[in-house]
C-alpha positions in Angstrom: 3.4 -13.8 -14.1 -0.5 -14.1 -12.8 0.1 -16.9 -10.5 -2.7 -18.0 -7.5 -1.2 -16.5 -3.6 -0.2 -19.7 -1.8 -0.1 -19.9 2.1 3.7 -19.4 1.7 3.0 -16.4 0.5 0.7 -16.1 3.5 3.5 -17.4 5.8 6.2 -14.8 4.0 3.8 -11.5 5.7 3.1 -12.9 8.8 5.0 -12.4 12.0 6.5 -14.6 14.5 3.6 -13.5 16.9 1.5 -14.0 14.3 2.2 -16.8 13.2 1.5 -18.4 16.5 -2.0 -17.2 16.4 -2.6 -18.2 12.9 -1.5 -22.3 13.9 -2.8 -21.8 16.9 -6.2 -21.3 15.4 -5.4 -23.5 12.6 -4.7 -26.7 15.0 -8.1 -25.7 17.4 -10.4 -25.2 14.6 -9.0 -27.9 13.6 -9.5 -26.6 10.1 -5.9 -23.9 8.2 -8.6 -20.3 7.7 -5.9 -19.3 6.0 -7.4 -20.0 2.8 -10.6 -18.0 3.2 -8.5 -14.6 3.7 -6.1 -14.6 1.0 -9.8 -15.0 -1.2 -11.5 -12.7 0.3 -8.0 -10.7 0.1 -7.4 -12.1 -3.6 -10.7 -10.5 -4.5 -10.0 -6.7 -3.5 -7.3 -6.3 -5.6 -9.3 -8.3 -9.0 -12.1 -6.2 -8.1 -9.4 -3.5 -8.5 -8.1 -3.8 -11.3 -11.6 -5.1 -13.1 -12.1 -1.5 -12.9 -8.4 0.5 -13.7 -6.9 -2.0 -15.6 -5.9 -1.8 -19.2 -4.6 -4.7 -19.6 -5.3 -8.4 -20.1 -6.6 -9.8 -16.2 -5.8 -13.3 -15.7 -7.7 -16.9 -15.0 -9.7 -16.1 -11.3 -8.1 -16.5 -9.1 -4.7 -14.9 -9.8 -2.1 -11.8 -8.9 0.1 -10.4 -10.8 3.1 -11.2 -8.6 3.8 -8.2 -7.8 0.9 -7.7 -6.7 0.6 -10.4 -3.9 1.9 -9.4 -0.7 -0.1 -6.4 -1.0 -2.1 -8.9 -0.6 -0.7 -11.2 1.8 -1.1 -8.3 4.5 -4.8 -7.9 4.0 -5.5 -11.2 4.7 -2.7 -11.3 7.3 -5.3 -8.7 9.1 -8.6 -10.5 8.1 -7.6 -13.3 10.0 -6.4 -11.4 12.6 -9.4 -9.3 12.9 -11.7 -11.6 12.2 -10.3 -15.1 13.4 -6.5 -15.5 15.4 -8.0 -14.2 18.6 -4.6 -11.7 18.3 -4.8 -7.8 18.7 -3.4 -6.4 15.3 -0.6 -4.4 15.9 -0.5 -0.4 14.4 2.1 -2.0 12.0 -0.4 -4.3 11.3 -2.8 -2.8 10.8 -0.5 0.3 8.8 0.7 -2.0 6.6 -3.4 -3.2 5.1 -4.7 0.5 5.2 -2.0 0.8 2.8 -2.3 -2.1 0.0 -6.2 -0.7 0.6 -5.6 2.8 -0.9 -3.0 1.6 -3.2 -6.2 -0.8 -4.5 -8.3 2.0 -4.6 -5.5 4.2 -6.0 -5.6 1.1 -8.3 -9.3 1.2 -8.9 -10.0 5.1 -10.2 -7.2 5.2 -12.1 -5.0 7.4 -9.7 -2.2 4.4 -9.8 -1.8 3.8 -13.4 -0.7 0.3 -13.2 1.1 -1.7 -15.5 1.8 -5.2 -15.0 5.2 -5.7 -15.3 4.8 -8.8 -17.7 2.7 -6.9 -20.6 4.4 -6.5 -23.4 6.7 -3.1 -23.8 4.5 -1.8 -26.8 2.1 -0.5 -24.4 4.4 1.2 -22.6 5.6 3.4 -25.9 3.2 7.1 -26.8 0.0 6.9 -28.0 -0.6 7.5 -31.3 -2.6 11.0 -30.1 0.5 12.7 -28.7 0.7 15.6 -31.5 4.3 15.3 -33.1 6.1 17.8 -33.8 6.6 18.8 -37.2 9.4 21.2 -38.5 8.6 22.7 -42.5 12.9 23.9 -44.3 10.7 27.7 -45.4 12.9 29.6 -47.7 13.8 33.5 -47.2 14.4 35.2 -50.1 15.6 38.6 -50.2 16.5 40.9 -52.8 16.1 44.4 -53.7 13.8 42.8 -56.5 12.0 40.8 -54.0 10.9 40.1 -50.6 9.7 36.2 -50.5 8.7 34.0 -47.0 8.5 37.2 -45.0 
């Protein structure tokens, strides 16, 4: 299922101390900087999917539901590094790097992403695969005739 990531998805990916920085930045600026971070993170995965995914891509601004957590790790990193005013922890940086690596692998085709909601027929072997064939061979072994050897 393709859907637009929400602020709730962002909150699910953020830690308690990071949440405080997020709320403080939102109040101080008078607006919520989260949508911009989410949009940028979604853009990274949509670009990767356009490059390496062979299925149908959902409407603008949407991602497959199983890629949203990785996109939110990117969004949280963008928020904290850019406008949140807190230091980015090593753990957060690792989550960000893992998500970027996954998007790069999808883009270059080394990670063959398949949307879990795709039809099962796409998972079948292609027709180009060679199929084994077995032909019955008859051997005739007699003194006067030796056929099939």
